[in-house]
N, C-alpha and C positions, 0 to 999 in steps of 0.2 A: 157649505163650500165656499171657499174663496171666489169672489167674482172678479172679472177681469181688471176693475180699476184697483181692486186690492192687490193684485200681483203687480200692476204697474207703479204702484206706490213703493212696493220694494225695489223695483228697479231704480228708483231715485234715492232710497234710504238704506239700501243694503251695504254690506261691507265693501269698502273700495279696495282694490288691489289691480295689478297689471295682469293682462291676460297669461303672461308666462309664469308669473306666481300661481294663478289659479291652476294652470296645466301640472306644473311641477310640484307645487307645494300643497295642493289641495286634492285635485282630481286624482293623480296617480298614487298618493300614498293611501287615501280613503279606499280606492279601488283594489290595491293590493291587501288592505286590512280584511275587507269584507270577503274577498276569495278565500283568505286563509281562515277567517273566523267562522265562516259558513261552510268550509269544505267543499268549495265548488271545483270540481274535477272534471276534466275533459276525457270522455272515454273514446278513444280512437277506433276501438274494435265495434263500436255500435253507434253510427252516425245518427241513427233514430232512437235514442233512449226510451225506455219504457218504465219510469219510475214517478209515481205521482208525488212521493215524499219529497223526492229530490227537486221536483218542479215547484212545489211549494216553498221548499226551502230557498230556491232560487228566487221566487217572488219576495221572501222576507229580507234577502241579501239586498235586493233592489231597492226597497223601501228604506232600509238602513243607509244605503249609499247615497240615496238622493236626499236624504234628510242631512247628512253630513257634508255634501257637496254643493247641492243646490244647482242654480242655473246661471250662467255668466252673461251678462247683457254687454255686449262690444261697445255700444254706444255710450254707456255711462261708466264702464269699467267697475260695475259692482255686481254683487252676487245677490240673486233673488232667492232668499233661503225659506225652506218649509220644514216644519216639525213632522215627526212620525205622525202625530195625531192628524194634522192636517192632511197629509197624504192619504191616510187610511179613510178620512171623512170624504175625500174627493172619490176613493174607490167605492165607497158605500153609496154615495149619492149618484154615480154615473149611471145613466139610463140603459147603457148595454145595447142600443139600438140606434139607427139612423134611418130616417126616413128619406127615400131618394126617388126621383122621377115623378111623372104625372100621367093622368089618365089611365089606361090600360097597362102602361108601363110602370106605375107607381109600385114600389116595393117596400119592404122593410128588411134592412140589413142588420142581421141578427148575430149572436154569438153561437159558437159550437165548442164542443169539448173534444179532448183527444179521444180517439177510437169511436167518435160518433158517427153512426151511418146516416149522415144527413148531407146533402149537397151544399157546398159552400156557396156564398154569393159569387157569381161568376163575372168577373170584371176582365174585359179585354183590351187590346190596343196599347198604344203607348206615346209617349212625347217625342219619340225619335224624329229628329229633322227630316222634313220632306221638301223636295226640290220644286214642286208644282202644286197647284191647287187641284188639277185634275186627278193626280196621284192620291191626295189627301181625300178627295171625294170617293175615289175607288176604294181606298182602305175603310173607310167609315161604313161605306154601303156593305162592303164585305163583312165586317164586323156585325153590323146589325142583322144581317141575314142569318146569322147562327142564331136559331130559335132559343136556345137556353140562356143566352147572355142576359145579364142584369144590368150592366151599366158599361160605360167605354171611356177609353182615354183617346184624344184626337193628337195628332202629330202637330210639331211645331213649324211653321214657316221659316225658311231661312232667308226670305227677300220679300218685298213687295213693290210690284211693277220693276223688278230688277234692281232695286235697292237694297242692299244688305241692311239686315236687322241687326242693330246695336242697342244694348241694354239703354234704357232711359231716354231713348231718340224718338222723334215724331214717326219714323218708320217702323219702330217697335210697337206704337200705339195703333198705327194703321193696320199692321200685321195681326196684332192681337185681336182687334175687332173683326178683322176679315177672317181669321181662323175659326172664331166662335159662329160667324154666319155660315161658312162652309160646313161647319159640323152638324148644325141645325138642319141645313138644307139636305145634307146627304142622308140625315135620319128620315127627313120626310120622303124623299125618294124611296127608302127602304120600307116604308110604311110603319115606321116605329118612332115617331116624332116625341112622344114622351120619354124616351130613353133617357137616363141621366148621364152628363158627362162628368166625370169625376177627377179630372186632373187639370183644373182651370187654375190659371191661364197658362198653357204649355208655352205659348210664344213669348211670354212677359216674364223678363228677368226683373225689372224694377217694379216695386210695389205700387208707385204711382200709376203704371200701366195697367196692372191688374185691377186697381179700384177704379180707374176711368173706363175701361173696357168692360166692366161689369155691368154697367148701368143696364137695366131691363131693356131698353130700345134697341140693344145690339143682340138679343136673342137669348141672354142666359136668364136662369130663374134660380130662386133660392133652393129649390130640391136638385139642383146640380150639385158639384162639390168642388171646393177651391183648395188647393195644397198651400200650406203655410209651414215652411221648413225651418227645422231646427238646424244649427250650424254644428259640425262636428268638432269636438265633442262636448254636449251639454252646454250649448250656447244658443244665444238668440240675438236679434238685432231689432232697432226700431221698424226697419222695413218689413218683417214679418209680423211685429205686433201692431203695425198700422193696419196690415190686411186683416188680422183679427178683429180689430177694434171696427173696422167698417163692416165686415161680415156679420158679427154678432149684432150690431145695430140693425142689419136687415133682416136678421133671422135665417141666415144661409147656413148651409152645410160647411163646417170647417174641417179640411183633411190635415191633421197634424202629420207632417213628413219628418222622417228621421232615417240616417244611414250610418249605422255604426260601423267603424272600420277596423277589420282584424288585423292586428299588426302594427297598428299606430298607437296613440296613447292608450287604447283599450288593452294593448298587450296581445296575449294568447286568447284561446277559445274561452277559457273560464271567465276572464275579465271581461270579453266582449259580450258574453251571455248576460252578465249584470247589468252591463250599460244599454244593451238591447231591449232588456225588459224595463229598465228605468226610464228609458225614452217614452215608453207607452203611459208611464205615470206622468212624465213631463207633458205629453199631449194632453191629458185631461186638465192639468193645473195651469199651465201657461198658454199654450195655443188654444186651449178650449175647444178641442176637437170634437166634432160629432163622429168622426171616425179617423182612423190612422193609416198611413201608407208607411211601410218600413222595408227596408232593403240593405240588409247586412251585406257587406263585400269585403274581398280580400285586398289588403294594401297593397301587395306585389303584383297579384293577378288580375285586380279588377273585376273579378266575378263572383258569384255567390254559390259555385258548385265545387269548390275543393271540399274534401272531407271535414275539414275543421269548421268550415263556415256552415255546412250543412247541419253539422251537431250544434253551433249556435243557433241556428234558426229551428231546429227542433225542440231544445232546451228552452229557450226564451219564448217561443209560441206556446209551449205547454204551460209555463209559468204564467202567462199572461191569460192564455184562455181558461185556465181554472181559477184565476184569482181577480182579473182586472176587468170589469164590465165595458170594455171600449171594442167596438169592432174593428178589427185590422185587416187591411188588405196586405198580404204578404208578396213581394215582388222579388224575383231572382234575375240576376244578370248571367247570362251564358256566355262562355268563352266562344264557343262555336255559333256561327251565323246561318242565316236561311239557307235552305236546301242542302245541309250537310247531316251525316249521321250524327257527328258529336252533338248537335243542337238538340236532337231528339232524345238521345240518352241522359243529356244534362237535364233537359226540361222535365222527363220522367222522374228522375232522381229527386230534383227540387219539389215537384208537385206531390210526389209520395210522401217526402218529408213532413212538407207544411201542412197538407190536408190531414194526414193521420195524426199529426199532433194538435189538432183542434183549430187551424186556422179558420176564422170566419169567413175570410174571402181569400182568393189568390187571383193574381193578375196575369195576362198572358208573359210567360217568361222571356225577357228580352234577349235577342239574339245580339252577337258580337258585341257584347258588353255595352250595348245601347249607343256606341260612338259611330256606328257606319251609317253615313247619310244614305237615305232611302233604303235602309236595311232592316226591313220588316215587311210582311205581308199577312193577308188574312189566314194563310195556311196555319202559321204559327198560334192564331188565336183558336182556330178549329182544334188543333192538337190540344192546346190548353185546357179548352172545355171539356173534351172528350176524357183527356188523361185525369183531370180534376174528379170528374164524375165517377171514373173508375176506381181511383184512390179512396173515395169516400166509402167504398165497399170492403176496404181492408182495415187492418188494425195496426198498430205501431211495431208490433213484433214481426207480422207479415212484411209490412214496408221496408223494415230494417234489412231483412233478407234479400229484397230486391235491390235495394239502394247499394249494398256490398257488391252484387253482381254487376250493377251499373256502372259503379266506380272503377270496377276492373276493366271496363270497356274504354273509358275516357280519362281516368285520372292522371295517367302518364303523360296525356297529350294536351292538357290544358294550356301550357305556355305556348305551344305551337299550333293550337286549333286555328281551323281556316276560318275566316271572316264570313265565308259564304257568297251568296249572290246578293244583288239589289233586286228590289221589286221588279224593276224592268226586264231584269234577267229571268225572272221567274212567272211573272204574269203579263198578259197582254193589257197594255195601257189603255187600248180603246174600249175592249169589251170587259175588262176587269176580271178575267177568267185567267186560272192557273194553266201553266203548260203542262203537257203530258208528263215530261220527265219528273216534275215536282209532284204530281199526282202519284206517279209510280213509288217514287221514294217514301211519301207519306204512308201509302198503303203497305209497302214492304216494311217499314219500321213498326207500324202498328201490328203487323202480322208477327214480327220478332219479339216484340214485347208481350203480346198476348200468350206466345209459346212459353215465355218467361213466368207468366203468371199473373199478368196485370188483366183484370176483369173487364175488357171493354164491353159496353153494350152491344 
């Protein structure tokens, strides 16, 4: 398999072109061609398809697409090109597992297949911005108190000592270091010090901040996980590649991050499913990921729970889980916020879709499109864990029927969905305990979903 320096050489020597030419003359025409040639078709009536032949065909289309398009480097204005043979070699040589965490919390993040009755790796939390250290501590302690949890994400700080955090600034560096220390201390308080943090570093926008704040004296370990993001669509920059270079030399876990956008250059669901699958191949080849975090979203609605995006998640998840040995965390953005019925309907639909399609891991579905400050609580993490475990007991056909019912409950309200409540409105900031009203809503929604056929333990 090509090593990182092999890829970097192509960053310097690949075909040169403008970014606009890459988008309009390379990316879009190639995507249209493979969608037509491989017969990729969106099935509106079945948001969770159940066709292994189609899943394998989608994988073949993604390999073809990536071999034709490559990956565009914004810093050199060159295209990193790969042959089909090189892409398939990377797939054959991929280990298909990621070692994360330490001590009694150490685990192996492995693959799953569609319809497999095995609980996925349960990743909880988010990088949603929080306004105080006390709130972040409560969140992380709440996440770690869920016994089934395998790994966590920690929130981003919006300021340090009242100074706003700006990308590349000294305040960002201070906040990134402080955020990591808060996370580790909160895990210590919960008695789960070895639990891996796998969204590092949420407070760091600049690569230099990520690298500097990752020094071991600040509490991070190579068995945690760092996100190295692609740029939509199929692009990379030196900032991301610098992160990978540093982490690979340390032997740390790289999380290749991607977010295909339905309604942008990807076009509709068929094209987006090809790009979504190709990103996982890119994660192996370019970022050299130990695992992947991916979150397809809708251009207009900014969420992952429209019918067409759910189909993209199902189709590309099945293509990847059957053919690409890369552990992937599938993350969804919900339109509804905390403490709303819509959130629970959407989260249930997303988790049923991903888990039965073979998702190796699912993350807490993010409320309010992940843009509401202080807009997440441990209650959503608890629901995500219980729902994912329940979904693992079902197959795609059963999930499809349930998802169709759930879409009837929220689909028409996505554009006007309430952003819900903040942490402070749902939880006591001093005790870290949820209010009675949210507990009642949680129990009521679980009862309703159980009556629909969700097999909660």
